[in-house]
C-alpha positions as CSV (number, residue, x, y, z in Angstrom):
1,M,-2.8,31.7,-5.1
2,D,-0.4,28.9,-6.7
3,K,-0.5,25.3,-7.2
4,K,1.8,23.2,-4.8
5,K,3.6,20.5,-5.9
6,F,3.1,17.0,-4.8
7,A,4.3,13.4,-4.4
8,V,1.9,10.1,-3.8
9,F,3.0,6.7,-2.0
10,D,1.8,3.5,-1.5
11,I,2.1,1.9,1.8
12,D,2.1,-1.5,2.0
13,G,5.7,-3.3,0.4
14,T,6.3,0.5,-1.4
15,Y,7.1,2.7,2.6
16,F,6.4,0.0,4.4
17,R,8.3,-3.1,4.1
18,F,5.1,-5.4,4.5
19,Q,1.3,-4.9,4.6
20,L,-0.4,-3.2,7.0
21,Y,-3.7,-5.2,6.2
22,W,-2.3,-8.6,6.3
23,Q,-0.5,-7.4,9.5
24,T,-3.7,-6.7,11.3
25,A,-5.5,-9.7,9.6
26,L,-2.9,-12.2,10.4
27,A,-3.0,-11.6,13.9
28,L,-7.0,-11.7,13.8
29,A,-7.0,-15.4,12.5
30,E,-4.0,-16.6,14.8
31,E,-5.5,-14.9,17.9
32,G,-8.9,-16.8,16.4
33,M,-11.1,-13.8,16.2
34,M,-12.0,-14.7,12.4
35,P,-14.7,-17.5,11.4
36,P,-12.1,-20.9,11.6
37,D,-12.1,-21.6,8.2
38,V,-11.1,-18.2,7.3
39,S,-8.3,-18.2,9.9
40,K,-7.0,-22.0,8.2
41,L,-7.3,-20.2,5.4
42,A,-5.5,-17.3,5.7
43,L,-2.5,-19.1,7.8
44,T,-1.8,-22.2,4.6
45,L,-1.7,-19.5,2.4
46,Y,0.6,-17.5,3.9
47,D,2.7,-20.1,5.2
48,K,2.9,-21.0,1.2
49,W,3.9,-18.1,0.2
50,K,6.4,-17.2,2.9
51,N,8.5,-21.1,1.5
52,R,7.2,-19.1,-2.1
53,T,6.4,-22.7,-3.2
54,H,5.3,-21.2,-6.3
55,D,6.4,-18.1,-8.2
56,K,2.4,-16.8,-7.5
57,A,1.8,-17.9,-3.8
58,F,1.6,-13.8,-2.3
59,E,-1.2,-13.4,-5.3
60,D,-2.6,-16.7,-4.2
61,F,-2.5,-15.4,-0.9
62,D,-3.8,-12.0,-1.2
63,R,-6.9,-12.5,-3.2
64,Q,-8.2,-15.8,-2.0
65,S,-8.0,-14.4,1.4
66,V,-9.6,-11.2,0.6
67,T,-12.1,-12.4,-0.6
68,K,-12.7,-14.9,2.4
69,I,-12.2,-12.2,4.5
70,N,-15.1,-10.0,3.3
71,E,-17.4,-12.5,3.2
72,C,-17.4,-13.1,6.8
73,L,-16.4,-9.4,8.0
74,H,-20.1,-8.9,9.1
75,E,-18.7,-11.7,11.7
76,I,-15.5,-10.1,12.9
77,N,-16.0,-7.6,16.1
78,P,-15.2,-4.2,15.5
79,S,-13.8,-3.9,18.6
80,D,-11.3,-6.7,18.4
81,F,-10.2,-5.6,15.1
82,D,-9.1,-2.2,17.0
83,R,-7.4,-3.9,20.0
84,I,-5.6,-6.1,17.5
85,M,-5.2,-3.4,14.9
86,K,-3.2,-1.2,17.4
87,K,-1.2,-3.5,19.5
88,H,0.2,-5.0,15.8
89,I,0.0,-2.1,14.3
90,T,2.1,0.7,16.7
91,S,5.4,-2.1,17.2
92,K,5.9,-2.1,13.6
93,L,5.2,1.8,12.4
94,D,9.1,2.0,11.9
95,H,9.3,-1.2,9.9
96,I,10.2,0.6,6.9
97,N,12.1,0.9,3.2
98,L,14.7,3.9,3.6
99,Y,14.7,4.5,-0.5
100,P,10.8,6.0,-0.3
101,K,11.2,8.0,3.2
102,K,14.5,9.9,2.1
103,L,12.3,10.4,-1.0
104,K,9.9,11.8,0.8
105,E,11.8,13.8,3.4
106,K,13.7,15.4,0.5
107,L,10.2,16.1,-1.5
108,Q,8.9,17.2,1.9
109,S,12.0,19.9,2.3
110,E,11.5,21.4,-0.8
111,G,7.6,21.9,-0.5
112,Y,5.6,19.3,-1.6
113,V,2.3,18.1,-0.6
114,I,2.3,14.4,0.8
115,I,0.2,12.1,-0.1
116,A,-0.6,8.1,1.2
117,I,-3.1,6.2,-1.1
118,S,-3.4,2.7,0.6
119,G,-5.3,-0.4,0.3
120,S,-5.2,-1.5,3.5
121,R,-8.0,-0.2,6.3
122,K,-7.9,3.6,7.1
123,E,-7.7,3.3,11.0
124,E,-4.2,1.6,9.8
125,V,-3.3,3.9,7.2
126,E,-4.1,6.9,9.4
127,L,-1.9,5.6,12.3
128,F,0.9,4.9,9.9
129,A,0.9,8.4,7.7
130,K,0.9,10.1,11.3
131,H,3.7,8.3,12.8
132,H,5.6,9.5,9.3
133,G,4.3,13.0,9.1
134,F,2.7,12.6,6.0
135,D,-0.4,15.4,5.1
136,D,-3.1,13.1,3.8
137,W,-4.1,9.9,3.4
138,I,-6.5,7.4,2.8
139,G,-7.2,3.9,3.2
140,Q,-10.4,1.4,2.5
141,E,-12.9,1.9,5.0
142,W,-14.9,-1.1,6.8
143,H,-18.4,0.5,7.3
144,R,-19.9,0.1,10.6
145,S,-23.4,0.5,12.1
146,K,-24.4,2.9,13.9
147,D,-24.1,2.2,17.3
148,G,-20.2,0.8,16.0
149,K,-20.8,-3.0,17.0
150,R,-20.5,-4.3,14.0
151,F,-19.3,-4.0,10.6
152,T,-22.1,-3.7,8.0
153,G,-19.7,-5.7,5.7
154,D,-19.7,-3.1,3.2
155,I,-16.6,-2.2,1.9
156,S,-15.1,1.5,0.2
157,H,-12.3,-0.1,-1.3
158,T,-8.8,1.9,-2.0
159,H,-6.5,-0.7,-4.0
160,K,-7.6,0.1,-7.2
161,D,-8.8,3.5,-9.6
162,K,-6.1,5.4,-7.2
163,D,-5.9,7.7,-10.0
164,K,-9.2,9.1,-9.3
165,L,-8.8,8.8,-5.7
166,L,-6.0,11.2,-6.1
167,E,-7.8,14.0,-8.3
168,V,-10.0,14.6,-5.1
169,F,-6.3,15.2,-3.6
170,V,-5.0,17.6,-6.0
171,K,-8.5,19.7,-5.4
172,K,-8.7,19.7,-2.2
173,H,-4.9,20.7,-1.2
174,N,-4.9,23.4,-4.6
175,L,-2.3,20.5,-6.6
176,T,0.2,20.4,-9.9
177,Y,1.1,17.2,-11.6
178,T,3.6,19.5,-13.3
179,D,7.0,17.7,-11.1
180,S,5.0,14.9,-9.4
181,Y,6.0,12.4,-8.1
182,A,4.0,8.6,-7.2
183,I,5.7,5.2,-6.3
184,G,4.7,2.0,-5.4
185,D,5.0,-1.7,-6.1
186,S,2.3,-3.2,-7.9
187,A,0.1,-3.3,-10.4
188,G,-2.7,-1.8,-8.7
189,D,0.0,1.3,-8.4
190,I,-0.4,1.6,-12.3
191,S,-3.2,4.1,-12.7
192,L,-0.8,6.9,-10.3
193,L,1.9,6.0,-11.8
194,E,0.7,6.9,-15.2
195,V,-1.3,10.4,-14.1
196,V,2.6,11.9,-12.6
197,D,5.4,13.3,-14.5
198,N,7.6,11.1,-12.1
199,P,6.8,7.4,-11.6
200,I,9.1,5.6,-9.6
201,V,8.6,1.8,-9.5
202,F,10.4,0.3,-6.7
203,N,10.4,-3.3,-5.7
204,P,7.6,-4.3,-8.2
205,N,5.6,-7.7,-8.6
206,H,6.0,-9.3,-12.0
207,S,3.1,-7.5,-13.8
208,L,3.9,-3.8,-12.7
209,L,7.5,-4.7,-13.8
210,D,6.8,-5.9,-17.0
211,H,4.4,-2.1,-17.8
212,A,7.4,-0.6,-16.5
213,K,9.7,-1.6,-19.5
214,E,6.9,-1.1,-21.7
215,R,6.7,2.5,-20.5
216,G,10.8,3.2,-19.3
217,W,9.8,4.4,-16.1
218,K,12.3,4.2,-13.3
219,I,12.9,1.2,-11.6
220,V,14.4,0.9,-8.3
221,I,15.3,-1.9,-6.1
222,E,15.9,-1.8,-2.4
223,R,18.1,-5.2,-0.8
224,K,19.6,-4.8,2.8
225,S,19.0,-0.6,3.2
226,I,20.8,-0.5,-0.4
227,S,19.1,1.0,-3.4
228,Y,19.6,0.1,-6.9
229,T,18.2,2.5,-10.2
230,L,17.7,-0.1,-12.9
231,E,18.0,2.2,-15.9
232,Q,16.6,1.8,-19.8
233,G,19.2,1.3,-22.5
234,S,19.1,2.5,-26.2
235,D,18.8,-1.6,-26.8
236,G,16.1,-1.7,-24.3
237,T,17.5,-3.9,-21.8
238,Y,17.6,-2.4,-18.2
239,Q,21.3,-2.5,-16.2
240,L,21.9,-0.9,-12.8
241,A,23.1,2.4,-12.9
């Protein structure tokens, strides 16, 4: 049986314009469904990022808030999570970037298997991936008790070592790395980008941008629904293609 080609997409910040994870988490904080100190921290750091108080504001918001949320996971009611997640994600499913969407549609029309690997929760990722016609996907799991009434505090992470997660899909769907694609926006996507034939760096953060320049990867910037490709010249500098 012939192996199939594939394209793997990051979701948060790449296909989706914001983050599925934070769309739900901030709603939980605003509605008082997390411990008050955790809600205050998340909302305060989010405001600092939105106000661009410094160039690492998003990293601070993301790292510190996630750490606190993980610590209090057992205090969050799964039914609140499910209700708020569906309410706040469903209405924003089409808040997407155009370049990844068009790339997915093009490759899908050519017979590629389209995969999503995301650090957001599996519930959010499944809702999003089904809506956009992905063939398969994986997201972080907040494990629940047998009766489903509480989160145990155990987490299956999917925001790092994405190349290892990809290997599972390659075996599952009989895929080939030949002519494969990957697209992502942050350092957590580097392991994916390194193992495919066609890595695409999209609206990258600082660390991924530096890595992409070292490797000579294709860099795409999208602003106001217009995509610009940066290509490396013979002198090593990047210019608009």
